[in-house]
C-alpha atoms as one frame of an Amber mdcrd trajectory, in Angstrom:
protein
-230.460  95.380 151.864-230.407  98.192 148.991-232.887  96.190 147.050-234.881
  95.509 150.183-234.817  99.389 151.026-236.251 100.072 147.287-239.029  97.803
 148.026-239.973  99.588 151.245-239.862 102.938 149.596-243.252 105.022 148.952
-243.318 105.894 145.075-244.463 109.585 146.104-242.350 110.700 148.619-239.214
 108.120 147.638-238.906 107.712 151.662-239.532 104.525 153.596-243.302 103.740
 154.025-244.750 105.723 156.791-248.292 104.772 158.182-248.661 102.882 154.657
-252.045 102.108 153.598-252.869  98.895 151.375-254.421  99.572 148.063-257.174
  97.365 146.407-254.870  96.752 143.597-252.166  95.593 146.259-249.909  98.261
 146.277-249.214 100.542 148.905-248.836 104.127 149.794-247.984 106.463 152.616
-251.338 107.826 154.573-249.869 111.368 154.138-248.877 110.715 150.394-252.605
 109.559 149.566-253.940 112.718 151.382-251.856 114.793 149.351-253.035 113.215
 145.855-256.568 113.775 147.229-255.905 117.379 147.896-254.266 117.937 144.461
-257.490 116.840 142.759-259.640 119.138 145.024-260.948 122.456 143.070-261.310
 125.727 145.024-263.360 125.760 147.866-263.873 122.027 147.594-262.926 119.502
 150.668-261.137 116.644 150.472-264.080 114.424 151.339-265.649 115.261 148.095
-263.147 113.410 146.349-264.237 109.535 145.732-261.648 108.006 143.554-258.011
 108.676 142.583-255.079 106.456 140.668-252.718 104.401 141.974-249.532 105.869
 141.400-247.679 102.428 140.482-250.356 100.895 138.425-252.853 103.497 137.548
-255.487 101.597 138.824-258.552 103.680 139.887-259.146 103.198 143.761-262.891
 103.985 144.607-263.142 105.330 148.549-266.015 104.878 150.686-267.499 107.815
 152.685-264.842 107.238 155.139-262.296 108.394 152.657-258.723 107.530 153.273
-259.906 105.829 156.707-261.822 103.353 154.990-258.704 101.640 153.166-256.975
  98.936 155.438-253.401  99.605 156.978-250.721  97.678 155.744-249.514  96.266
 159.159-247.305  93.585 158.010-245.164  96.161 155.627-245.228  98.684 159.023
-243.571  95.818 161.027-241.344  95.001 158.207-240.015  98.668 157.809-239.641
  98.846 161.717-237.482  95.892 161.847-235.761  96.891 159.001-234.794 100.197
 160.879-233.601  98.377 163.849-231.548  96.036 162.192-229.627  99.136 160.241
-227.020 100.742 161.887-225.763 104.322 161.677-223.226 105.270 159.521-222.139
 106.268 155.695-222.857 102.595 154.585-226.196 101.932 156.606-228.887 100.440
 154.239-231.241 102.658 155.909-229.777 105.560 155.186-230.747 107.463 152.112
-228.821 109.133 149.648-230.587 112.244 150.455-229.411 111.738 154.151-225.799
 110.965 152.847-225.834 114.594 151.133-227.115 116.081 154.324-224.231 114.490
 156.013-221.939 115.770 153.543-223.113 119.047 153.584-222.970 119.022 157.486
-219.255 118.090 157.260-218.313 120.818 155.142-220.776 123.813 156.118-219.533
 126.203 158.392-222.492 127.841 158.749-224.240 128.406 162.330-227.372 126.595
 162.778-229.942 128.025 165.113-232.872 125.849 166.753-236.088 126.460 164.705
-238.444 124.904 167.393-236.897 127.456 170.143-239.287 130.118 171.624-236.147
 131.987 173.005-234.708 135.281 171.275-232.248 134.687 170.326-232.738 130.929
 169.488-230.019 128.491 170.815-227.691 126.530 168.587-229.115 123.685 167.373
-227.329 120.131 168.542-229.190 117.978 165.767-230.967 118.334 162.583-234.277
 115.545 162.072-233.961 114.856 158.256-237.833 113.649 159.109-239.118 116.352
 160.111-236.972 118.725 158.328-236.180 120.891 161.445-233.291 121.392 163.574
-233.412 121.429 167.452-231.330 122.261 170.198-230.759 119.815 173.095-233.843
 120.819 175.278-236.351 120.979 172.186-234.925 117.803 170.806-235.716 116.234
 174.291-239.194 117.574 174.126-240.076 116.602 170.434-238.303 113.329 170.091
-238.913 111.016 173.266-237.387 107.511 173.190-240.708 106.084 171.824-242.452
 105.342 168.391-242.677 106.881 165.805-240.037 109.031 167.027-237.592 106.177
 166.927-237.581 106.038 163.402-236.875 109.596 162.790-233.364 110.046 161.139
-231.149 112.487 163.671-227.920 114.014 162.054-225.788 116.975 162.363-227.277
 120.237 162.255-227.213 121.610 158.960-228.912 124.553 157.395-232.821 124.633
 156.258-231.797 125.355 152.664-229.782 121.877 152.617-232.658 120.027 154.007
-235.461 121.382 151.641-233.257 121.146 148.694-234.988 121.948 145.533-239.017
 122.623 145.464-241.356 122.166 142.682-242.155 125.062 140.888-245.932 124.346
 140.315-246.565 122.768 143.526-244.715 125.028 146.161-244.914 122.411 149.111
-243.775 119.377 147.134-239.775 118.513 146.460-239.073 117.560 142.995-238.367
 113.740 143.046-238.540 112.841 139.306-237.111 114.326 135.992-239.788 114.748
 133.104-237.949 113.533 130.058-240.379 115.101 127.621-240.124 118.863 128.951
-236.674 118.224 129.914-237.563 119.568 133.284-237.584 118.750 137.269-240.888
 117.963 138.621-242.685 116.220 141.638-244.392 113.312 142.150-248.123 115.425
 141.870-246.902 116.846 138.478-247.177 113.396 137.135-250.014 112.217 139.117
-252.343 115.201 138.520-250.402 118.247 136.594-249.512 118.849 132.899-246.826
 115.998 133.044-249.509 113.051 133.536-248.845 111.712 130.123-245.390 112.750
 129.701-242.516 110.362 130.181-240.648 110.696 133.449-237.398 108.995 135.047
-235.998 108.839 138.384-233.415 111.545 139.122-230.498 109.129 139.946-231.353
 107.204 136.266-231.279 110.554 134.703-228.209 111.866 136.513-226.245 108.858
 135.570-227.260 109.176 131.817-226.422 112.738 131.612-223.174 111.896 133.440
-222.384 109.473 130.938-223.284 111.633 128.287-221.196 114.286 129.489-218.359
 111.697 129.841-218.441 110.468 126.673-218.586 114.147 125.197-215.860 115.179
 127.196-213.727 111.998 125.988-214.748 113.138 122.446-213.651 116.831 122.809
-210.265 115.787 124.482-209.720 113.378 121.534-210.399 115.897 119.071-208.529
 118.485 120.842-205.480 116.011 120.714-205.984 115.296 117.006-205.981 119.216
 116.688-202.815 119.373 118.718-201.312 117.161 116.337-202.401 118.592 113.278
-201.262 122.267 114.502-197.672 120.702 115.459-197.707 119.524 111.878-198.585
 122.553 110.409-195.712 124.399 112.396-193.433 121.905 111.121-194.624 122.667
 107.433-194.480 126.292 108.058-190.754 126.064 109.288-189.918 123.829 106.490
-191.536 126.292 104.358-189.731 129.365 105.738-186.176 127.467 105.193-186.953
 126.539 101.589-188.025 130.249 100.816-184.962 131.440 102.197-182.873 128.713
 100.374-184.718 129.823  97.066-184.207 133.540  97.742-180.619 133.276  98.138
-180.568 131.077  95.078-182.545 133.420  93.139-180.506 136.463  94.208-177.318
 134.519  93.262-178.797 133.907  89.890-179.759 137.756  89.178-176.301 138.962
  90.157-174.826 136.481  87.495-177.466 137.116  85.078-176.734 141.143  85.759
-172.983 140.375  85.352-173.492 138.483  81.937-175.546 141.598  80.688-172.742
 144.056  81.610-170.002 141.867  79.715-172.556 141.879  76.641-173.112 145.330
  76.974-169.392 146.073  76.968-168.740 143.654  74.137-171.868 145.313  72.038
-170.558 148.789  72.850-167.026 147.738  71.473-168.622 146.467  68.331-170.559
 149.454  67.684-167.766 151.846  68.231-165.837 149.441  65.702-168.414 149.611
  63.299-168.710 153.596  63.270-165.005 153.639  62.950-165.150 151.402  59.625
-168.454 153.618  58.409-166.358 156.644  58.873-163.515 155.144  56.903-165.506
 154.163  53.992-167.543 157.584  53.873-163.875 158.933  53.173-163.307 156.658
  50.450-166.494 157.156  48.767-166.116 160.983  48.570-162.560 160.640  47.002
-164.150 158.321  44.138-167.458 160.650  43.505-164.790 163.453  43.054-163.076
 161.563  40.176-166.153 160.496  38.247-167.584 163.972  38.396-165.415 165.161
  35.689-166.623 162.201  33.339-169.533 163.917  32.060-167.673 167.336  30.944
-164.787 164.890  29.180-167.847 163.177  27.333-169.484 166.696  26.527-166.362
 167.631  24.696-166.024 164.335  22.938-169.221 165.064  21.734-168.796 168.693
  20.555-165.383 167.621  18.894-167.467 164.776  17.034-170.198 167.170  15.995
-167.640 169.419  14.284-166.396 166.402  12.335-170.056 165.276  11.390-171.092
 169.153  10.292-167.602 168.784   7.959-168.942 165.394   6.656-172.315 167.121
   6.456-174.111 164.787   8.900-176.311 166.137  11.305-177.348 164.856  15.040
-180.890 166.024  14.434
């Protein structure tokens, strides 16, 4: 059923075809969507009737219009009948084939929103509380206005009614360039949300685009992949940090051991130095005592030897007297 629903979806509004036109290229397009395309081609102060051609949004085939404009194109009655039967066969609920993703999001917002919603069609002041919101009309109605605007006949039987939700939730994101258009596709080239008119006649005409759901799934996949990589990297960093902490603890323990060992060796070295100092001091003292004894002995020997020159001198004088007697002179 979901495949069938995608075949019955307009490429412009991304909703089920409403009053579909059969284009010469065999593709279909909602009448209102085709009219919006013509309006987007109009210059300032130019009427829609002056537009004589436009491109098919599916195959880019140029559609030439007659003097009757869009009314000159055939209605795709068969497609409209299929859509009507499809809607009748669909049952309401979160798993309904006819319920689009946008409508399911609206239902979720309605269940979670506690904001009070007022009727947007009431002439009363203040307006009555809304009992239903029409997703097709994008308007919230009270019970009285709902009966007046949505009788049980075509085309209102195909409108989707949900629990009342705020207007901001209905409209969703609007195009920045086309104020009345909702964003329904993603421009990959500019990395921007755009509407169908941006792709058809705007500056995104030749850009690569993707469906919002496709882009969402891709971005979600990239985010999950990046998140997985970050978690993996975080685990690796935590493991590395634990190893670093353990290494630091080992370094602190080894440093304490080495410090204690070094202090012990220093104390031992100081003790050895003190012992050597005592030994050296003792030897120096003994050496001084020995030198003092040798000094006293040297003084005694020197005093004895000092008499020798006088003795020799006396001997020389005696010899001179004897030589003179013999008639021999020293000179």
